[in-house]
PLY file of the C-alpha trace (Angstrom):
ply
format ascii 1.0
element vertex 216
property float x
property float y
property float z
element edge 215
property int vertex1
property int vertex2
end_header
8.46 -8.04 1.14
8.07 -7.70 -2.58
5.55 -5.75 -4.62
4.28 -9.09 -5.93
3.17 -10.05 -2.40
0.72 -7.15 -2.10
-0.24 -6.08 -5.63
-3.65 -6.76 -7.16
-2.98 -9.30 -9.90
-6.48 -9.31 -11.41
-5.68 -6.44 -13.76
-8.32 -5.17 -16.17
-6.79 -3.38 -19.16
-8.12 -1.62 -22.25
-6.74 -0.83 -25.72
-6.26 2.83 -26.71
-9.28 2.84 -29.06
-11.70 2.03 -26.23
-14.48 4.60 -25.98
-14.46 6.63 -22.78
-18.04 5.64 -22.02
-17.00 1.97 -22.14
-14.01 2.63 -19.85
-16.24 4.45 -17.35
-18.68 1.53 -17.28
-15.84 -0.96 -16.80
-14.56 0.99 -13.81
-18.02 1.18 -12.28
-18.79 -2.49 -12.82
-15.48 -3.61 -11.31
-15.32 -0.96 -8.57
-11.92 0.32 -9.70
-10.60 3.80 -10.44
-8.03 3.30 -13.18
-7.27 1.13 -16.22
-3.84 0.45 -17.75
-3.89 0.99 -21.51
-2.20 -1.77 -23.52
-1.28 -1.68 -27.20
0.55 -4.55 -28.93
1.35 -6.03 -25.53
2.97 -2.81 -24.28
1.82 -0.39 -21.60
1.19 2.91 -23.39
-0.86 4.80 -20.85
-3.14 4.90 -17.85
-6.71 6.16 -17.80
-8.26 7.12 -14.47
-11.44 8.68 -13.21
-9.39 11.84 -12.69
-8.09 12.04 -16.26
-11.59 11.45 -17.63
-13.05 14.10 -15.37
-10.33 16.57 -16.35
-11.13 16.03 -20.03
-14.89 16.32 -19.54
-16.66 19.61 -20.33
-17.20 21.83 -17.31
-20.64 22.63 -15.98
-20.19 26.12 -17.39
-20.48 24.85 -20.97
-23.72 24.93 -22.90
-23.62 21.20 -23.74
-26.82 19.32 -22.99
-26.73 15.91 -21.31
-27.34 14.33 -24.72
-24.45 16.20 -26.30
-22.25 15.30 -23.34
-23.05 11.58 -23.63
-22.51 11.76 -27.38
-19.08 13.26 -26.74
-18.14 10.47 -24.30
-19.27 7.88 -26.83
-17.07 9.45 -29.52
-13.89 10.14 -27.52
-11.40 7.34 -26.95
-9.17 6.46 -24.05
-6.15 7.45 -26.14
-7.33 11.08 -26.13
-7.40 11.42 -22.34
-4.96 8.83 -20.96
-1.77 9.68 -19.12
1.13 8.68 -21.33
3.93 9.20 -18.81
3.28 6.29 -16.46
5.54 5.27 -13.59
5.83 1.50 -13.19
7.42 -0.89 -10.70
8.81 -4.40 -11.14
6.91 -7.22 -9.44
10.02 -8.44 -7.61
11.09 -4.99 -6.38
10.82 -4.34 -2.68
7.56 -2.87 -1.41
9.63 0.03 -0.05
10.67 0.84 -3.63
7.02 1.20 -4.63
6.32 3.46 -1.65
9.33 5.62 -2.53
8.24 5.93 -6.18
4.68 6.85 -5.21
5.88 9.47 -2.73
8.55 10.90 -5.03
6.27 11.31 -8.03
3.06 12.00 -6.06
1.08 9.19 -7.66
-1.47 6.89 -6.06
-1.00 3.89 -8.33
1.78 1.99 -10.09
1.24 -0.64 -12.79
3.39 -3.65 -11.94
5.50 -5.24 -14.69
7.46 -8.45 -15.14
9.81 -8.49 -18.12
7.73 -5.76 -19.74
4.34 -7.39 -19.25
1.78 -5.80 -16.95
1.08 -8.43 -14.27
-0.54 -6.35 -11.57
-1.27 -2.98 -10.09
-0.45 -1.55 -6.69
-2.28 1.37 -5.08
-2.21 3.42 -1.89
-4.82 1.08 -0.44
-2.62 -1.94 -1.15
0.23 -0.20 0.71
-2.04 0.43 3.70
-3.17 -3.21 3.63
0.48 -4.26 3.61
1.18 -2.14 6.69
-1.73 -3.71 8.57
-0.48 -7.14 7.54
3.09 -6.43 8.69
1.89 -5.13 12.05
-0.44 -8.12 12.53
-3.20 -5.61 13.20
-6.03 -8.02 12.46
-4.79 -10.51 15.03
-5.79 -10.20 18.67
-2.83 -8.87 20.64
-1.10 -5.97 22.29
2.14 -4.06 21.81
5.12 -3.76 24.11
7.54 -0.94 23.33
11.24 -1.17 24.15
13.15 2.12 24.07
16.82 1.90 23.09
18.57 5.23 23.62
22.05 3.87 22.86
21.94 1.36 20.06
24.30 -1.59 20.19
25.03 -4.75 18.28
22.90 -7.69 19.35
20.11 -5.77 21.10
17.36 -7.56 19.15
19.00 -10.90 19.96
19.03 -10.02 23.66
15.33 -9.09 23.57
14.55 -12.36 21.83
16.57 -14.27 24.42
14.51 -12.79 27.27
11.33 -13.72 25.43
12.50 -17.29 24.78
13.73 -17.87 28.34
10.30 -16.88 29.67
8.35 -18.81 27.02
6.82 -15.60 25.66
5.67 -15.52 22.04
6.45 -12.74 19.53
3.73 -12.25 16.91
5.59 -9.57 14.96
8.42 -7.15 15.64
9.06 -3.70 14.17
11.79 -1.13 14.72
11.04 2.59 14.45
12.92 5.73 15.42
11.83 8.60 17.65
14.60 11.10 17.11
17.80 9.38 18.25
15.93 6.72 20.22
15.27 3.37 18.60
11.88 1.91 19.51
11.37 -1.84 19.22
7.65 -2.61 19.01
6.80 -6.20 19.87
3.32 -7.49 19.11
2.48 -10.20 21.63
-0.52 -12.19 22.83
-3.02 -9.86 24.50
-2.81 -11.61 27.87
1.01 -11.57 27.83
1.57 -7.81 27.51
2.18 -7.11 31.19
4.45 -10.16 31.60
6.53 -9.25 28.56
7.05 -5.68 29.75
7.90 -6.86 33.28
10.42 -9.49 32.15
12.14 -7.03 29.83
12.31 -4.45 32.62
13.87 -7.06 34.91
16.50 -7.65 32.23
17.35 -3.95 32.23
15.33 -2.75 29.27
13.21 0.41 29.24
9.96 -1.33 28.28
6.27 -0.66 28.67
2.97 -1.94 27.34
1.51 0.50 24.77
-1.58 2.27 26.13
-3.55 3.18 23.02
-3.27 0.12 20.81
-6.75 -0.99 19.89
-7.97 -3.01 16.93
-11.04 -1.45 15.34
-13.51 -3.99 13.90
0 1
1 2
2 3
3 4
4 5
5 6
6 7
7 8
8 9
9 10
10 11
11 12
12 13
13 14
14 15
15 16
16 17
17 18
18 19
19 20
20 21
21 22
22 23
23 24
24 25
25 26
26 27
27 28
28 29
29 30
30 31
31 32
32 33
33 34
34 35
35 36
36 37
37 38
38 39
39 40
40 41
41 42
42 43
43 44
44 45
45 46
46 47
47 48
48 49
49 50
50 51
51 52
52 53
53 54
54 55
55 56
56 57
57 58
58 59
59 60
60 61
61 62
62 63
63 64
64 65
65 66
66 67
67 68
68 69
69 70
70 71
71 72
72 73
73 74
74 75
75 76
76 77
77 78
78 79
79 80
80 81
81 82
82 83
83 84
84 85
85 86
86 87
87 88
88 89
89 90
90 91
91 92
92 93
93 94
94 95
95 96
96 97
97 98
98 99
99 100
100 101
101 102
102 103
103 104
104 105
105 106
106 107
107 108
108 109
109 110
110 111
111 112
112 113
113 114
114 115
115 116
116 117
117 118
118 119
119 120
120 121
121 122
122 123
123 124
124 125
125 126
126 127
127 128
128 129
129 130
130 131
131 132
132 133
133 134
134 135
135 136
136 137
137 138
138 139
139 140
140 141
141 142
142 143
143 144
144 145
145 146
146 147
147 148
148 149
149 150
150 151
151 152
152 153
153 154
154 155
155 156
156 157
157 158
158 159
159 160
160 161
161 162
162 163
163 164
164 165
165 166
166 167
167 168
168 169
169 170
170 171
171 172
172 173
173 174
174 175
175 176
176 177
177 178
178 179
179 180
180 181
181 182
182 183
183 184
184 185
185 186
186 187
187 188
188 189
189 190
190 191
191 192
192 193
193 194
194 195
195 196
196 197
197 198
198 199
199 200
200 201
201 202
202 203
203 204
204 205
205 206
206 207
207 208
208 209
209 210
210 211
211 212
212 213
213 214
214 215
């Protein structure tokens, strides 16, 4: 999975001389929380609701609402934007984006392709990607197979049991609980019991997950 597969590609950008009041209105109108700042085709910063709020006068000041609005109409994005911006390439793996966001404690990464900003990826996009990978929005259930001693070909053997019994795999994920590998198989809702039973007959430690429920 690449960043390109899950990024938002309808990116709204602003030049550095944009007034803060204009940037705020753009975010409100488009229901977004940040704007990449572009100058001469290059990414030079990122303005967010957080950076604007941090630069705004505190409630403890003596500024009136009129003075406050006047200030926002005078200040530009360049004065409050973040200039050290982490980016990710569109064709990088999604895992690379997750790692960058975790490492640098950021909730958004502008996405570039040969230096041009072509998208943006956020925490919400990452969560959407996880739901997509797990097939969460499809009706189904999960069968867990616990592998205490990993071996070559174990996934092939699971797939063979499924194929021999004409059982469909929607998606398959592998996680780790300590030293135990857990193969999570998303299957048709009505097939959960059969899948677990057939895998048990083949010698696998398998069970249908108890608390998997899609929330509408």
